N, CA, C and O of each residue as an XYZ file, in Angstrom:
300
protein
N       4.144    106.340    -91.563
C       3.030    106.804    -92.122
C       4.022    108.376    -92.863
O       4.829    109.150    -92.349
N       3.588    108.294    -93.886
C       4.300    109.311    -94.820
C       3.283    110.348    -95.485
O       2.431    110.088    -96.336
N       3.610    111.763    -94.816
C       2.518    112.725    -95.537
C       3.613    114.035    -96.282
O       4.826    113.893    -96.436
N       3.054    114.903    -96.550
C       3.923    116.062    -97.521
C       3.298    116.953    -96.958
O       2.174    116.725    -96.510
N       3.991    118.384    -96.836
C       3.234    119.409    -96.752
C       4.151    120.646    -97.545
O       5.005    120.257    -98.342
N       4.044    121.570    -97.413
C       4.480    122.665    -98.330
C       4.827    123.480    -97.314
O       4.303    123.380    -96.205
N       5.874    124.486    -97.646
C       6.622    125.843    -96.609
C       5.854    126.882    -97.785
O       5.658    127.125    -98.976
N       5.597    127.273    -96.293
C       4.655    128.539    -97.211
C       5.668    129.857    -97.549
O       6.784    129.462    -97.889
N       5.531    131.367    -97.533
C       6.296    132.384    -98.051
C       6.512    132.731    -96.667
O       7.438    133.536    -96.570
N       6.154    132.514    -95.903
C       6.524    133.046    -94.609
C       7.262    131.812    -93.615
O       7.443    131.898    -92.400
N       7.574    130.820    -94.379
C       8.627    129.659    -93.899
C       7.613    128.469    -92.648
O       8.070    127.643    -91.858
N       6.330    128.805    -92.892
C       5.504    128.137    -91.856
C       5.564    126.821    -92.891
O       5.957    126.703    -94.051
N       5.036    125.963    -92.000
C       4.218    124.325    -92.591
C       3.043    124.113    -91.484
O       2.858    124.766    -90.457
N       2.428    123.198    -91.907
C       1.181    122.430    -91.384
C       1.089    121.286    -90.815
O       0.384    120.455    -91.387
N       1.632    120.977    -89.785
C       1.309    119.394    -89.121
C       0.313    118.637    -89.342
O      -0.674    118.732    -88.613
N       0.350    117.706    -90.412
C      -1.101    116.950    -91.092
C      -1.778    116.216    -89.952
O      -1.422    115.666    -88.909
N      -3.112    116.490    -90.722
C      -3.918    115.917    -89.439
C      -4.007    115.088    -88.636
O      -4.267    115.253    -87.444
N      -3.662    113.415    -89.576
C      -2.940    112.231    -89.342
C      -2.499    112.040    -88.532
O      -2.933    111.246    -87.697
N      -0.977    112.972    -88.385
C      -0.296    112.845    -87.711
C      -0.347    113.599    -86.627
O       0.342    113.211    -85.684
N      -1.043    114.689    -86.470
C      -1.704    115.225    -84.855
C      -2.220    114.182    -84.006
O      -1.929    113.887    -82.847
N      -3.298    113.531    -85.070
C      -4.648    112.288    -84.029
C      -3.443    111.599    -83.588
O      -3.192    111.660    -82.384
N      -2.371    110.722    -84.626
C      -1.995    109.257    -84.281
C      -0.934    109.777    -82.966
O      -0.619    108.957    -82.104
N      -0.524    110.932    -82.922
C       0.561    111.240    -81.922
C      -0.398    112.170    -80.347
O       0.314    112.561    -79.423
N      -1.632    112.350    -80.287
C      -2.457    112.883    -79.928
C      -1.575    114.419    -79.613
O      -1.472    114.728    -78.426
N      -1.075    115.175    -80.457
C      -0.651    116.266    -80.467
C      -1.859    117.864    -80.119
O      -3.023    117.880    -80.517
N      -1.325    118.822    -79.472
C      -2.114    119.381    -79.331
C      -1.587    120.819    -79.179
O      -0.367    120.962    -79.101
N      -2.433    121.958    -79.127
C      -1.622    123.670    -79.051
C      -0.524    123.624    -77.872
O      -0.739    123.330    -76.696
N       0.284    123.860    -78.261
C       1.498    124.017    -76.889
C       2.360    123.224    -77.196
O       3.512    123.652    -77.119
N       2.141    121.617    -77.709
C       3.413    120.579    -77.442
C       4.471    121.303    -78.593
O       4.298    121.961    -79.619
N       5.737    120.772    -77.785
C       6.798    121.530    -78.663
C       7.174    120.521    -79.897
O       6.529    119.475    -79.981
N       7.897    120.720    -80.576
C       8.067    119.807    -81.736
C       9.797    120.191    -81.391
O      10.183    121.340    -81.179
N      10.571    119.143    -81.392
C      11.766    119.157    -81.190
C      12.426    118.869    -82.863
O      11.995    117.851    -83.405
N      13.427    119.716    -83.659
C      14.004    119.791    -84.469
C      15.261    119.280    -84.523
O      16.055    119.918    -83.831
N      15.824    118.138    -85.238
C      17.134    118.355    -85.293
C      17.621    117.431    -87.045
O      16.863    116.732    -87.718
N      18.785    117.704    -87.284
C      19.384    118.096    -88.761
C      20.814    117.440    -88.592
O      21.784    118.016    -88.100
N      20.790    115.972    -89.142
C      21.866    115.589    -89.677
C      22.296    114.560    -90.824
O      21.783    113.452    -90.984
N      23.208    115.049    -91.509
C      24.234    114.705    -92.655
C      22.234    114.392    -93.514
O      21.550    113.419    -93.835
N      22.135    115.501    -93.522
C      21.018    116.327    -94.382
C      19.505    115.614    -94.061
O      18.566    115.578    -94.855
N      19.519    115.219    -93.086
C      18.131    114.280    -92.676
C      17.156    115.090    -91.820
O      17.586    114.927    -90.678
N      16.358    115.669    -91.770
C      15.467    116.325    -90.513
C      14.563    115.078    -89.902
O      14.012    114.213    -90.582
N      14.544    115.175    -88.634
C      13.920    114.408    -87.473
C      13.438    115.310    -87.006
O      14.042    116.361    -86.792
N      11.722    115.013    -86.628
C      10.761    115.596    -85.851
C      10.866    114.902    -84.828
O      11.072    113.701    -85.006
N      10.765    115.402    -83.472
C      10.066    114.653    -81.955
C       9.302    115.606    -81.376
O       9.623    116.655    -80.816
N       8.132    115.055    -81.603
C       7.286    115.819    -80.478
C       7.578    115.585    -78.663
O       7.659    114.537    -78.023
N       7.659    116.676    -78.321
C       7.867    116.756    -76.610
C       6.469    117.464    -76.472
O       5.985    118.335    -77.195
N       5.794    116.681    -75.024
C       4.356    116.859    -74.886
C       5.046    118.107    -73.555
O       6.276    118.162    -73.545
N       4.401    118.914    -72.649
C       4.381    119.980    -71.995
C       4.579    119.050    -70.648
O       4.149    117.924    -70.398
N       5.442    120.004    -69.832
C       5.673    119.060    -68.295
C       4.235    119.257    -67.681
O       3.645    120.335    -67.764
N       3.855    118.451    -67.230
C       2.682    118.114    -65.946
C       3.352    118.801    -64.761
O       4.536    119.076    -64.566
N       2.049    119.038    -63.888
C       2.959    118.813    -62.191
C       3.153    117.645    -61.788
O       4.177    117.582    -61.108
N       2.505    116.466    -61.929
C       2.650    115.388    -61.598
C       4.236    115.031    -62.299
O       5.046    114.619    -61.469
N       4.566    115.107    -63.228
C       5.880    114.659    -64.149
C       7.097    115.751    -63.494
O       8.214    115.235    -63.444
N       7.043    116.636    -63.184
C       7.985    117.653    -62.646
C       8.234    116.727    -61.086
O       9.333    116.301    -60.732
N       6.792    116.535    -60.212
C       7.068    115.899    -59.025
C       7.899    114.995    -58.996
O       8.627    114.950    -58.005
N       8.077    113.921    -60.126
C       8.476    112.653    -60.079
C       9.406    112.901    -60.283
O      10.142    112.122    -59.678
N      10.175    113.883    -61.062
C      11.709    114.286    -61.495
C      12.229    115.178    -59.852
O      13.425    115.178    -59.562
N      11.393    115.743    -59.093
C      11.858    116.348    -57.695
C      12.264    115.060    -57.041
O      13.398    114.904    -56.588
N      11.136    113.944    -56.985
C      11.452    112.728    -55.669
C      12.031    112.106    -56.691
O      11.071    111.383    -56.955
N      12.793    111.823    -57.437
C      13.056    110.878    -58.343
C      15.234    111.193    -57.484
O      16.143    110.366    -57.560
N      15.295    112.295    -56.966
C      16.703    112.555    -56.640
C      18.161    112.022    -57.396
O      18.157    111.714    -58.588
N      19.249    111.964    -56.655
C      19.991    111.690    -57.657
C      20.506    113.186    -58.043
O      20.257    114.115    -57.274
N      21.057    113.349    -58.966
C      22.081    114.293    -59.960
C      21.246    115.170    -60.758
O      20.939    114.826    -61.899
N      20.806    116.390    -60.216
C      20.129    117.859    -60.608
C      20.385    118.047    -61.971
O      19.485    118.369    -62.747
N      21.742    117.842    -62.381
C      22.103    118.571    -63.857
C      22.050    117.375    -64.366
O      21.759    117.706    -65.515
N      22.109    116.174    -64.400
C      21.242    114.807    -65.022
C      20.464    114.968    -65.067
O      20.064    114.769    -66.214
N      19.326    115.465    -64.081
C      17.975    115.340    -64.492
C      17.477    116.286    -65.212
O      16.490    116.186    -65.942
N      18.274    117.429    -64.999
C      17.546    118.570    -65.888
C      18.250    118.075    -67.234
O      17.420    118.040    -68.142
N      19.207    117.780    -67.540
C      19.526    117.097    -68.839
C      18.461    116.113    -69.888
O      18.114    116.123    -71.069
N      18.194    115.264    -68.615
C      16.698    114.333    -69.223
C      15.509    114.879    -69.421
O      14.577    114.514    -70.138
N      15.664    116.050    -68.516
C      14.063    116.573    -69.099
C      14.144    117.387    -70.327
O      13.240    117.405    -71.163
N      15.254    118.070    -70.425
C      15.264    118.623    -71.661
C      15.659    118.169    -72.844
O      15.840    119.006    -73.728
N      15.870    116.846    -73.116
C      15.847    115.703    -74.233
C      14.801    115.249    -74.211
O      14.510    114.894    -75.353
N      13.781    114.983    -73.301
C      12.386    114.379    -73.346
C      12.885    113.128    -72.531
O      11.978    112.413    -72.106
N      13.746    112.870    -72.338
C      14.029    111.391    -71.777
C      13.433    111.024    -70.472
O      13.290    111.700    -69.453
N      13.172    110.008    -70.693
C      12.174    109.720    -69.236
C      12.956    108.904    -68.329
O      12.486    108.565    -67.243
């Protein structure tokens, strides 16, 4: 799905409706931006839910590794 947006004078842009709807994005969701070799990659990251946090806590293991996974959006 390809969409185009324009950067405003304040350096803002609008997330196109068809992309918001396709990814079920809502206000408060996080967009993670990455630039590599002149290419921008944007990945959505949903807010953590209480159940998601409990799942991380109950999984045990390496706390530092778990934190890195949470921050990267990895499951």
